Chimera marker file (.cmm) of the C-alpha trace (Angstrom):
<marker_set name="trace">
<marker id="1" x="85.094" y="172.681" z="11.779" r="1" g="1" b="0" radius="0.5"/>
<marker id="2" x="84.237" y="173.102" z="15.469" r="1" g="1" b="0" radius="0.5"/>
<marker id="3" x="87.148" y="172.800" z="17.840" r="1" g="1" b="0" radius="0.5"/>
<marker id="4" x="87.029" y="170.149" z="20.502" r="1" g="1" b="0" radius="0.5"/>
<marker id="5" x="85.613" y="170.999" z="23.880" r="1" g="1" b="0" radius="0.5"/>
<marker id="6" x="88.159" y="171.271" z="26.690" r="1" g="1" b="0" radius="0.5"/>
<marker id="7" x="86.868" y="169.440" z="29.777" r="1" g="1" b="0" radius="0.5"/>
<marker id="8" x="87.705" y="171.089" z="33.079" r="1" g="1" b="0" radius="0.5"/>
<marker id="9" x="86.458" y="171.116" z="36.629" r="1" g="1" b="0" radius="0.5"/>
<marker id="10" x="84.864" y="174.190" z="38.213" r="1" g="1" b="0" radius="0.5"/>
<marker id="11" x="88.139" y="174.701" z="40.109" r="1" g="1" b="0" radius="0.5"/>
<marker id="12" x="90.156" y="174.468" z="36.875" r="1" g="1" b="0" radius="0.5"/>
<marker id="13" x="87.985" y="177.125" z="35.198" r="1" g="1" b="0" radius="0.5"/>
<marker id="14" x="88.357" y="179.385" z="38.232" r="1" g="1" b="0" radius="0.5"/>
<marker id="15" x="92.158" y="179.044" z="38.061" r="1" g="1" b="0" radius="0.5"/>
<marker id="16" x="92.185" y="180.010" z="34.355" r="1" g="1" b="0" radius="0.5"/>
<marker id="17" x="89.836" y="182.954" z="35.019" r="1" g="1" b="0" radius="0.5"/>
<marker id="18" x="92.173" y="184.193" z="37.780" r="1" g="1" b="0" radius="0.5"/>
<marker id="19" x="95.276" y="183.818" z="35.600" r="1" g="1" b="0" radius="0.5"/>
<marker id="20" x="93.579" y="185.699" z="32.749" r="1" g="1" b="0" radius="0.5"/>
<marker id="21" x="92.496" y="188.515" z="35.083" r="1" g="1" b="0" radius="0.5"/>
<marker id="22" x="96.052" y="188.776" z="36.477" r="1" g="1" b="0" radius="0.5"/>
<marker id="23" x="97.593" y="188.858" z="32.991" r="1" g="1" b="0" radius="0.5"/>
<marker id="24" x="95.199" y="191.544" z="31.784" r="1" g="1" b="0" radius="0.5"/>
<marker id="25" x="95.133" y="193.785" z="34.869" r="1" g="1" b="0" radius="0.5"/>
<marker id="26" x="98.691" y="193.407" z="36.213" r="1" g="1" b="0" radius="0.5"/>
<marker id="27" x="101.107" y="191.866" z="33.713" r="1" g="1" b="0" radius="0.5"/>
<marker id="28" x="99.924" y="193.622" z="30.547" r="1" g="1" b="0" radius="0.5"/>
<marker id="29" x="99.970" y="197.194" z="32.007" r="1" g="1" b="0" radius="0.5"/>
<marker id="30" x="103.333" y="196.516" z="33.707" r="1" g="1" b="0" radius="0.5"/>
<marker id="31" x="105.002" y="195.363" z="30.500" r="1" g="1" b="0" radius="0.5"/>
<marker id="32" x="103.560" y="198.276" z="28.505" r="1" g="1" b="0" radius="0.5"/>
<marker id="33" x="105.185" y="200.654" z="31.019" r="1" g="1" b="0" radius="0.5"/>
<marker id="34" x="108.475" y="198.728" z="30.818" r="1" g="1" b="0" radius="0.5"/>
<marker id="35" x="108.455" y="199.044" z="27.009" r="1" g="1" b="0" radius="0.5"/>
<marker id="36" x="107.830" y="202.800" z="27.257" r="1" g="1" b="0" radius="0.5"/>
<marker id="37" x="110.720" y="203.189" z="29.716" r="1" g="1" b="0" radius="0.5"/>
<marker id="38" x="113.044" y="201.099" z="27.538" r="1" g="1" b="0" radius="0.5"/>
<marker id="39" x="112.072" y="203.150" z="24.461" r="1" g="1" b="0" radius="0.5"/>
<marker id="40" x="113.195" y="206.244" z="26.320" r="1" g="1" b="0" radius="0.5"/>
<marker id="41" x="116.704" y="204.790" z="26.572" r="1" g="1" b="0" radius="0.5"/>
<marker id="42" x="117.412" y="205.502" z="22.924" r="1" g="1" b="0" radius="0.5"/>
<marker id="43" x="118.642" y="203.164" z="20.154" r="1" g="1" b="0" radius="0.5"/>
<marker id="44" x="116.225" y="200.224" z="20.100" r="1" g="1" b="0" radius="0.5"/>
<marker id="45" x="118.522" y="197.983" z="18.033" r="1" g="1" b="0" radius="0.5"/>
<marker id="46" x="121.009" y="197.700" z="20.913" r="1" g="1" b="0" radius="0.5"/>
<marker id="47" x="118.551" y="198.001" z="23.776" r="1" g="1" b="0" radius="0.5"/>
<marker id="48" x="118.432" y="194.733" z="25.754" r="1" g="1" b="0" radius="0.5"/>
<marker id="49" x="115.709" y="196.035" z="28.098" r="1" g="1" b="0" radius="0.5"/>
<marker id="50" x="113.489" y="196.830" z="25.135" r="1" g="1" b="0" radius="0.5"/>
<marker id="51" x="114.091" y="193.432" z="23.503" r="1" g="1" b="0" radius="0.5"/>
<marker id="52" x="113.368" y="191.592" z="26.768" r="1" g="1" b="0" radius="0.5"/>
<marker id="53" x="110.221" y="193.636" z="27.390" r="1" g="1" b="0" radius="0.5"/>
<marker id="54" x="108.930" y="193.026" z="23.844" r="1" g="1" b="0" radius="0.5"/>
<marker id="55" x="109.598" y="189.286" z="24.258" r="1" g="1" b="0" radius="0.5"/>
<marker id="56" x="107.731" y="189.254" z="27.579" r="1" g="1" b="0" radius="0.5"/>
<marker id="57" x="104.856" y="191.173" z="25.981" r="1" g="1" b="0" radius="0.5"/>
<marker id="58" x="104.665" y="188.591" z="23.206" r="1" g="1" b="0" radius="0.5"/>
<marker id="59" x="104.521" y="185.769" z="25.779" r="1" g="1" b="0" radius="0.5"/>
<marker id="60" x="101.786" y="187.538" z="27.802" r="1" g="1" b="0" radius="0.5"/>
<marker id="61" x="99.648" y="188.241" z="24.728" r="1" g="1" b="0" radius="0.5"/>
<marker id="62" x="100.065" y="184.637" z="23.551" r="1" g="1" b="0" radius="0.5"/>
<marker id="63" x="99.024" y="183.276" z="26.948" r="1" g="1" b="0" radius="0.5"/>
<marker id="64" x="95.983" y="185.600" z="27.040" r="1" g="1" b="0" radius="0.5"/>
<marker id="65" x="94.904" y="184.275" z="23.612" r="1" g="1" b="0" radius="0.5"/>
<marker id="66" x="95.494" y="180.669" z="24.726" r="1" g="1" b="0" radius="0.5"/>
<marker id="67" x="93.412" y="181.079" z="27.901" r="1" g="1" b="0" radius="0.5"/>
<marker id="68" x="90.610" y="182.869" z="26.026" r="1" g="1" b="0" radius="0.5"/>
<marker id="69" x="90.526" y="180.015" z="23.515" r="1" g="1" b="0" radius="0.5"/>
<marker id="70" x="90.382" y="177.378" z="26.259" r="1" g="1" b="0" radius="0.5"/>
<marker id="71" x="87.659" y="179.238" z="28.136" r="1" g="1" b="0" radius="0.5"/>
<marker id="72" x="85.643" y="179.614" z="24.924" r="1" g="1" b="0" radius="0.5"/>
<marker id="73" x="85.847" y="175.844" z="24.365" r="1" g="1" b="0" radius="0.5"/>
<marker id="74" x="85.510" y="174.944" z="28.051" r="1" g="1" b="0" radius="0.5"/>
<marker id="75" x="83.163" y="172.204" z="29.049" r="1" g="1" b="0" radius="0.5"/>
<marker id="76" x="82.958" y="172.874" z="32.780" r="1" g="1" b="0" radius="0.5"/>
<marker id="77" x="81.956" y="169.774" z="34.682" r="1" g="1" b="0" radius="0.5"/>
<marker id="78" x="80.609" y="169.840" z="38.226" r="1" g="1" b="0" radius="0.5"/>
<marker id="79" x="82.119" y="166.597" z="39.449" r="1" g="1" b="0" radius="0.5"/>
<marker id="80" x="80.048" y="166.614" z="42.658" r="1" g="1" b="0" radius="0.5"/>
<marker id="81" x="76.883" y="165.741" z="40.704" r="1" g="1" b="0" radius="0.5"/>
<marker id="82" x="78.339" y="162.802" z="38.778" r="1" g="1" b="0" radius="0.5"/>
<marker id="83" x="76.732" y="159.509" z="39.704" r="1" g="1" b="0" radius="0.5"/>
<marker id="84" x="78.638" y="156.686" z="38.068" r="1" g="1" b="0" radius="0.5"/>
<marker id="85" x="80.050" y="153.345" z="39.139" r="1" g="1" b="0" radius="0.5"/>
<marker id="86" x="82.518" y="153.616" z="36.270" r="1" g="1" b="0" radius="0.5"/>
<marker id="87" x="85.518" y="155.924" z="36.104" r="1" g="1" b="0" radius="0.5"/>
<marker id="88" x="84.839" y="159.095" z="34.104" r="1" g="1" b="0" radius="0.5"/>
<marker id="89" x="86.270" y="162.623" z="34.039" r="1" g="1" b="0" radius="0.5"/>
<marker id="90" x="86.389" y="164.088" z="37.539" r="1" g="1" b="0" radius="0.5"/>
<marker id="91" x="86.642" y="160.770" z="39.358" r="1" g="1" b="0" radius="0.5"/>
<marker id="92" x="88.883" y="160.372" z="42.372" r="1" g="1" b="0" radius="0.5"/>
<marker id="93" x="90.233" y="156.849" z="42.211" r="1" g="1" b="0" radius="0.5"/>
<marker id="94" x="92.042" y="154.813" z="44.845" r="1" g="1" b="0" radius="0.5"/>
<marker id="95" x="94.279" y="152.196" z="43.244" r="1" g="1" b="0" radius="0.5"/>
<marker id="96" x="96.409" y="149.424" z="44.685" r="1" g="1" b="0" radius="0.5"/>
<marker id="97" x="99.716" y="148.742" z="42.963" r="1" g="1" b="0" radius="0.5"/>
<marker id="98" x="99.745" y="144.957" z="42.394" r="1" g="1" b="0" radius="0.5"/>
<marker id="99" x="103.534" y="144.806" z="42.742" r="1" g="1" b="0" radius="0.5"/>
<marker id="100" x="104.009" y="146.865" z="45.921" r="1" g="1" b="0" radius="0.5"/>
<marker id="101" x="100.493" y="146.615" z="47.458" r="1" g="1" b="0" radius="0.5"/>
<marker id="102" x="100.714" y="150.379" z="48.058" r="1" g="1" b="0" radius="0.5"/>
<marker id="103" x="97.631" y="152.510" z="47.515" r="1" g="1" b="0" radius="0.5"/>
<marker id="104" x="97.716" y="155.626" z="45.348" r="1" g="1" b="0" radius="0.5"/>
<marker id="105" x="94.947" y="158.144" z="44.775" r="1" g="1" b="0" radius="0.5"/>
<marker id="106" x="94.441" y="160.056" z="41.541" r="1" g="1" b="0" radius="0.5"/>
<marker id="107" x="91.834" y="162.549" z="40.421" r="1" g="1" b="0" radius="0.5"/>
<marker id="108" x="91.155" y="162.846" z="36.698" r="1" g="1" b="0" radius="0.5"/>
<marker id="109" x="91.081" y="166.534" z="35.765" r="1" g="1" b="0" radius="0.5"/>
<marker id="110" x="91.507" y="168.846" z="32.775" r="1" g="1" b="0" radius="0.5"/>
<marker id="111" x="94.922" y="169.094" z="31.151" r="1" g="1" b="0" radius="0.5"/>
<marker id="112" x="95.602" y="172.565" z="32.624" r="1" g="1" b="0" radius="0.5"/>
<marker id="113" x="94.806" y="171.317" z="36.125" r="1" g="1" b="0" radius="0.5"/>
<marker id="114" x="97.119" y="168.300" z="36.052" r="1" g="1" b="0" radius="0.5"/>
<marker id="115" x="99.523" y="168.212" z="38.987" r="1" g="1" b="0" radius="0.5"/>
<marker id="116" x="100.886" y="164.728" z="39.597" r="1" g="1" b="0" radius="0.5"/>
<marker id="117" x="102.534" y="165.743" z="42.897" r="1" g="1" b="0" radius="0.5"/>
<marker id="118" x="99.045" y="166.495" z="44.203" r="1" g="1" b="0" radius="0.5"/>
<marker id="119" x="97.467" y="163.402" z="42.669" r="1" g="1" b="0" radius="0.5"/>
<marker id="120" x="95.793" y="165.217" z="39.773" r="1" g="1" b="0" radius="0.5"/>
<marker id="121" x="96.225" y="163.535" z="36.382" r="1" g="1" b="0" radius="0.5"/>
<marker id="122" x="95.189" y="165.147" z="33.101" r="1" g="1" b="0" radius="0.5"/>
<marker id="123" x="92.430" y="163.481" z="31.111" r="1" g="1" b="0" radius="0.5"/>
<marker id="124" x="94.845" y="162.802" z="28.223" r="1" g="1" b="0" radius="0.5"/>
<marker id="125" x="97.562" y="161.178" z="30.383" r="1" g="1" b="0" radius="0.5"/>
<marker id="126" x="98.313" y="157.452" z="30.007" r="1" g="1" b="0" radius="0.5"/>
<marker id="127" x="97.005" y="156.696" z="33.504" r="1" g="1" b="0" radius="0.5"/>
<marker id="128" x="93.731" y="158.572" z="32.959" r="1" g="1" b="0" radius="0.5"/>
<marker id="129" x="93.194" y="156.889" z="29.590" r="1" g="1" b="0" radius="0.5"/>
<marker id="130" x="93.770" y="153.488" z="31.213" r="1" g="1" b="0" radius="0.5"/>
<marker id="131" x="91.317" y="154.263" z="34.033" r="1" g="1" b="0" radius="0.5"/>
<marker id="132" x="88.374" y="155.637" z="32.008" r="1" g="1" b="0" radius="0.5"/>
<marker id="133" x="85.488" y="153.172" z="31.896" r="1" g="1" b="0" radius="0.5"/>
<marker id="134" x="86.820" y="150.878" z="34.638" r="1" g="1" b="0" radius="0.5"/>
<marker id="135" x="84.873" y="149.906" z="37.770" r="1" g="1" b="0" radius="0.5"/>
<marker id="136" x="85.780" y="149.022" z="41.338" r="1" g="1" b="0" radius="0.5"/>
<marker id="137" x="87.509" y="145.638" z="41.407" r="1" g="1" b="0" radius="0.5"/>
<marker id="138" x="88.831" y="145.952" z="37.833" r="1" g="1" b="0" radius="0.5"/>
<marker id="139" x="92.473" y="145.547" z="36.917" r="1" g="1" b="0" radius="0.5"/>
<marker id="140" x="94.083" y="148.499" z="35.167" r="1" g="1" b="0" radius="0.5"/>
<marker id="141" x="97.281" y="148.232" z="33.129" r="1" g="1" b="0" radius="0.5"/>
<marker id="142" x="99.080" y="151.537" z="32.644" r="1" g="1" b="0" radius="0.5"/>
<marker id="143" x="101.710" y="151.735" z="29.926" r="1" g="1" b="0" radius="0.5"/>
<marker id="144" x="104.205" y="154.033" z="31.625" r="1" g="1" b="0" radius="0.5"/>
<marker id="145" x="107.681" y="155.028" z="30.404" r="1" g="1" b="0" radius="0.5"/>
<marker id="146" x="109.216" y="152.596" z="32.895" r="1" g="1" b="0" radius="0.5"/>
<marker id="147" x="107.018" y="149.736" z="31.662" r="1" g="1" b="0" radius="0.5"/>
<marker id="148" x="103.616" y="148.345" z="32.514" r="1" g="1" b="0" radius="0.5"/>
<marker id="149" x="102.168" y="149.070" z="35.937" r="1" g="1" b="0" radius="0.5"/>
<marker id="150" x="99.232" y="146.988" z="37.109" r="1" g="1" b="0" radius="0.5"/>
<marker id="151" x="96.695" y="148.379" z="39.549" r="1" g="1" b="0" radius="0.5"/>
<marker id="152" x="93.473" y="147.143" z="41.096" r="1" g="1" b="0" radius="0.5"/>
<marker id="153" x="90.687" y="149.740" z="41.346" r="1" g="1" b="0" radius="0.5"/>
<marker id="154" x="89.811" y="149.918" z="45.061" r="1" g="1" b="0" radius="0.5"/>
<marker id="155" x="87.414" y="152.876" z="45.216" r="1" g="1" b="0" radius="0.5"/>
<marker id="156" x="85.821" y="155.447" z="42.905" r="1" g="1" b="0" radius="0.5"/>
<marker id="157" x="84.327" y="158.687" z="44.200" r="1" g="1" b="0" radius="0.5"/>
<marker id="158" x="83.193" y="162.062" z="42.885" r="1" g="1" b="0" radius="0.5"/>
<marker id="159" x="83.682" y="165.208" z="44.988" r="1" g="1" b="0" radius="0.5"/>
<link id1="1" id2="2" r="1" g="1" b="0" radius="0.2"/>
<link id1="2" id2="3" r="1" g="1" b="0" radius="0.2"/>
<link id1="3" id2="4" r="1" g="1" b="0" radius="0.2"/>
<link id1="4" id2="5" r="1" g="1" b="0" radius="0.2"/>
<link id1="5" id2="6" r="1" g="1" b="0" radius="0.2"/>
<link id1="6" id2="7" r="1" g="1" b="0" radius="0.2"/>
<link id1="7" id2="8" r="1" g="1" b="0" radius="0.2"/>
<link id1="8" id2="9" r="1" g="1" b="0" radius="0.2"/>
<link id1="9" id2="10" r="1" g="1" b="0" radius="0.2"/>
<link id1="10" id2="11" r="1" g="1" b="0" radius="0.2"/>
<link id1="11" id2="12" r="1" g="1" b="0" radius="0.2"/>
<link id1="12" id2="13" r="1" g="1" b="0" radius="0.2"/>
<link id1="13" id2="14" r="1" g="1" b="0" radius="0.2"/>
<link id1="14" id2="15" r="1" g="1" b="0" radius="0.2"/>
<link id1="15" id2="16" r="1" g="1" b="0" radius="0.2"/>
<link id1="16" id2="17" r="1" g="1" b="0" radius="0.2"/>
<link id1="17" id2="18" r="1" g="1" b="0" radius="0.2"/>
<link id1="18" id2="19" r="1" g="1" b="0" radius="0.2"/>
<link id1="19" id2="20" r="1" g="1" b="0" radius="0.2"/>
<link id1="20" id2="21" r="1" g="1" b="0" radius="0.2"/>
<link id1="21" id2="22" r="1" g="1" b="0" radius="0.2"/>
<link id1="22" id2="23" r="1" g="1" b="0" radius="0.2"/>
<link id1="23" id2="24" r="1" g="1" b="0" radius="0.2"/>
<link id1="24" id2="25" r="1" g="1" b="0" radius="0.2"/>
<link id1="25" id2="26" r="1" g="1" b="0" radius="0.2"/>
<link id1="26" id2="27" r="1" g="1" b="0" radius="0.2"/>
<link id1="27" id2="28" r="1" g="1" b="0" radius="0.2"/>
<link id1="28" id2="29" r="1" g="1" b="0" radius="0.2"/>
<link id1="29" id2="30" r="1" g="1" b="0" radius="0.2"/>
<link id1="30" id2="31" r="1" g="1" b="0" radius="0.2"/>
<link id1="31" id2="32" r="1" g="1" b="0" radius="0.2"/>
<link id1="32" id2="33" r="1" g="1" b="0" radius="0.2"/>
<link id1="33" id2="34" r="1" g="1" b="0" radius="0.2"/>
<link id1="34" id2="35" r="1" g="1" b="0" radius="0.2"/>
<link id1="35" id2="36" r="1" g="1" b="0" radius="0.2"/>
<link id1="36" id2="37" r="1" g="1" b="0" radius="0.2"/>
<link id1="37" id2="38" r="1" g="1" b="0" radius="0.2"/>
<link id1="38" id2="39" r="1" g="1" b="0" radius="0.2"/>
<link id1="39" id2="40" r="1" g="1" b="0" radius="0.2"/>
<link id1="40" id2="41" r="1" g="1" b="0" radius="0.2"/>
<link id1="41" id2="42" r="1" g="1" b="0" radius="0.2"/>
<link id1="42" id2="43" r="1" g="1" b="0" radius="0.2"/>
<link id1="43" id2="44" r="1" g="1" b="0" radius="0.2"/>
<link id1="44" id2="45" r="1" g="1" b="0" radius="0.2"/>
<link id1="45" id2="46" r="1" g="1" b="0" radius="0.2"/>
<link id1="46" id2="47" r="1" g="1" b="0" radius="0.2"/>
<link id1="47" id2="48" r="1" g="1" b="0" radius="0.2"/>
<link id1="48" id2="49" r="1" g="1" b="0" radius="0.2"/>
<link id1="49" id2="50" r="1" g="1" b="0" radius="0.2"/>
<link id1="50" id2="51" r="1" g="1" b="0" radius="0.2"/>
<link id1="51" id2="52" r="1" g="1" b="0" radius="0.2"/>
<link id1="52" id2="53" r="1" g="1" b="0" radius="0.2"/>
<link id1="53" id2="54" r="1" g="1" b="0" radius="0.2"/>
<link id1="54" id2="55" r="1" g="1" b="0" radius="0.2"/>
<link id1="55" id2="56" r="1" g="1" b="0" radius="0.2"/>
<link id1="56" id2="57" r="1" g="1" b="0" radius="0.2"/>
<link id1="57" id2="58" r="1" g="1" b="0" radius="0.2"/>
<link id1="58" id2="59" r="1" g="1" b="0" radius="0.2"/>
<link id1="59" id2="60" r="1" g="1" b="0" radius="0.2"/>
<link id1="60" id2="61" r="1" g="1" b="0" radius="0.2"/>
<link id1="61" id2="62" r="1" g="1" b="0" radius="0.2"/>
<link id1="62" id2="63" r="1" g="1" b="0" radius="0.2"/>
<link id1="63" id2="64" r="1" g="1" b="0" radius="0.2"/>
<link id1="64" id2="65" r="1" g="1" b="0" radius="0.2"/>
<link id1="65" id2="66" r="1" g="1" b="0" radius="0.2"/>
<link id1="66" id2="67" r="1" g="1" b="0" radius="0.2"/>
<link id1="67" id2="68" r="1" g="1" b="0" radius="0.2"/>
<link id1="68" id2="69" r="1" g="1" b="0" radius="0.2"/>
<link id1="69" id2="70" r="1" g="1" b="0" radius="0.2"/>
<link id1="70" id2="71" r="1" g="1" b="0" radius="0.2"/>
<link id1="71" id2="72" r="1" g="1" b="0" radius="0.2"/>
<link id1="72" id2="73" r="1" g="1" b="0" radius="0.2"/>
<link id1="73" id2="74" r="1" g="1" b="0" radius="0.2"/>
<link id1="74" id2="75" r="1" g="1" b="0" radius="0.2"/>
<link id1="75" id2="76" r="1" g="1" b="0" radius="0.2"/>
<link id1="76" id2="77" r="1" g="1" b="0" radius="0.2"/>
<link id1="77" id2="78" r="1" g="1" b="0" radius="0.2"/>
<link id1="78" id2="79" r="1" g="1" b="0" radius="0.2"/>
<link id1="79" id2="80" r="1" g="1" b="0" radius="0.2"/>
<link id1="80" id2="81" r="1" g="1" b="0" radius="0.2"/>
<link id1="81" id2="82" r="1" g="1" b="0" radius="0.2"/>
<link id1="82" id2="83" r="1" g="1" b="0" radius="0.2"/>
<link id1="83" id2="84" r="1" g="1" b="0" radius="0.2"/>
<link id1="84" id2="85" r="1" g="1" b="0" radius="0.2"/>
<link id1="85" id2="86" r="1" g="1" b="0" radius="0.2"/>
<link id1="86" id2="87" r="1" g="1" b="0" radius="0.2"/>
<link id1="87" id2="88" r="1" g="1" b="0" radius="0.2"/>
<link id1="88" id2="89" r="1" g="1" b="0" radius="0.2"/>
<link id1="89" id2="90" r="1" g="1" b="0" radius="0.2"/>
<link id1="90" id2="91" r="1" g="1" b="0" radius="0.2"/>
<link id1="91" id2="92" r="1" g="1" b="0" radius="0.2"/>
<link id1="92" id2="93" r="1" g="1" b="0" radius="0.2"/>
<link id1="93" id2="94" r="1" g="1" b="0" radius="0.2"/>
<link id1="94" id2="95" r="1" g="1" b="0" radius="0.2"/>
<link id1="95" id2="96" r="1" g="1" b="0" radius="0.2"/>
<link id1="96" id2="97" r="1" g="1" b="0" radius="0.2"/>
<link id1="97" id2="98" r="1" g="1" b="0" radius="0.2"/>
<link id1="98" id2="99" r="1" g="1" b="0" radius="0.2"/>
<link id1="99" id2="100" r="1" g="1" b="0" radius="0.2"/>
<link id1="100" id2="101" r="1" g="1" b="0" radius="0.2"/>
<link id1="101" id2="102" r="1" g="1" b="0" radius="0.2"/>
<link id1="102" id2="103" r="1" g="1" b="0" radius="0.2"/>
<link id1="103" id2="104" r="1" g="1" b="0" radius="0.2"/>
<link id1="104" id2="105" r="1" g="1" b="0" radius="0.2"/>
<link id1="105" id2="106" r="1" g="1" b="0" radius="0.2"/>
<link id1="106" id2="107" r="1" g="1" b="0" radius="0.2"/>
<link id1="107" id2="108" r="1" g="1" b="0" radius="0.2"/>
<link id1="108" id2="109" r="1" g="1" b="0" radius="0.2"/>
<link id1="109" id2="110" r="1" g="1" b="0" radius="0.2"/>
<link id1="110" id2="111" r="1" g="1" b="0" radius="0.2"/>
<link id1="111" id2="112" r="1" g="1" b="0" radius="0.2"/>
<link id1="112" id2="113" r="1" g="1" b="0" radius="0.2"/>
<link id1="113" id2="114" r="1" g="1" b="0" radius="0.2"/>
<link id1="114" id2="115" r="1" g="1" b="0" radius="0.2"/>
<link id1="115" id2="116" r="1" g="1" b="0" radius="0.2"/>
<link id1="116" id2="117" r="1" g="1" b="0" radius="0.2"/>
<link id1="117" id2="118" r="1" g="1" b="0" radius="0.2"/>
<link id1="118" id2="119" r="1" g="1" b="0" radius="0.2"/>
<link id1="119" id2="120" r="1" g="1" b="0" radius="0.2"/>
<link id1="120" id2="121" r="1" g="1" b="0" radius="0.2"/>
<link id1="121" id2="122" r="1" g="1" b="0" radius="0.2"/>
<link id1="122" id2="123" r="1" g="1" b="0" radius="0.2"/>
<link id1="123" id2="124" r="1" g="1" b="0" radius="0.2"/>
<link id1="124" id2="125" r="1" g="1" b="0" radius="0.2"/>
<link id1="125" id2="126" r="1" g="1" b="0" radius="0.2"/>
<link id1="126" id2="127" r="1" g="1" b="0" radius="0.2"/>
<link id1="127" id2="128" r="1" g="1" b="0" radius="0.2"/>
<link id1="128" id2="129" r="1" g="1" b="0" radius="0.2"/>
<link id1="129" id2="130" r="1" g="1" b="0" radius="0.2"/>
<link id1="130" id2="131" r="1" g="1" b="0" radius="0.2"/>
<link id1="131" id2="132" r="1" g="1" b="0" radius="0.2"/>
<link id1="132" id2="133" r="1" g="1" b="0" radius="0.2"/>
<link id1="133" id2="134" r="1" g="1" b="0" radius="0.2"/>
<link id1="134" id2="135" r="1" g="1" b="0" radius="0.2"/>
<link id1="135" id2="136" r="1" g="1" b="0" radius="0.2"/>
<link id1="136" id2="137" r="1" g="1" b="0" radius="0.2"/>
<link id1="137" id2="138" r="1" g="1" b="0" radius="0.2"/>
<link id1="138" id2="139" r="1" g="1" b="0" radius="0.2"/>
<link id1="139" id2="140" r="1" g="1" b="0" radius="0.2"/>
<link id1="140" id2="141" r="1" g="1" b="0" radius="0.2"/>
<link id1="141" id2="142" r="1" g="1" b="0" radius="0.2"/>
<link id1="142" id2="143" r="1" g="1" b="0" radius="0.2"/>
<link id1="143" id2="144" r="1" g="1" b="0" radius="0.2"/>
<link id1="144" id2="145" r="1" g="1" b="0" radius="0.2"/>
<link id1="145" id2="146" r="1" g="1" b="0" radius="0.2"/>
<link id1="146" id2="147" r="1" g="1" b="0" radius="0.2"/>
<link id1="147" id2="148" r="1" g="1" b="0" radius="0.2"/>
<link id1="148" id2="149" r="1" g="1" b="0" radius="0.2"/>
<link id1="149" id2="150" r="1" g="1" b="0" radius="0.2"/>
<link id1="150" id2="151" r="1" g="1" b="0" radius="0.2"/>
<link id1="151" id2="152" r="1" g="1" b="0" radius="0.2"/>
<link id1="152" id2="153" r="1" g="1" b="0" radius="0.2"/>
<link id1="153" id2="154" r="1" g="1" b="0" radius="0.2"/>
<link id1="154" id2="155" r="1" g="1" b="0" radius="0.2"/>
<link id1="155" id2="156" r="1" g="1" b="0" radius="0.2"/>
<link id1="156" id2="157" r="1" g="1" b="0" radius="0.2"/>
<link id1="157" id2="158" r="1" g="1" b="0" radius="0.2"/>
<link id1="158" id2="159" r="1" g="1" b="0" radius="0.2"/>
</marker_set>
């Protein structure tokens, strides 16, 4: 069974590529050296440095596998060429909170790119799921942990 594609922006793919390169060229060689040094300290069963280094190595190798898997399944989307009057992956959306009349701006991105502090919401988040398919002028109801939040879609753009 084919695994699902992982949607991501060009920027998101670049970030994963850079992390993978760093893990393979800096982190992996560094931890291999640390393990060799710790081995030289004698009894491995009571060697905290060795245990910590092996644990770190396991984390690094796991992350390398995870990134490789995501990149293999990546569906890289150039959001600057999207022409849609509906909200789809990659959209930057200006919303008005019906309760406070304050505007918020979100960009729908891949899960690994999500950064709510910078207005980037992952495609699988409740807000992104509520926004997909809506148009300017539509009402959006987001089922958030603190209850329902109602927004009006003010503007949709693709950068």
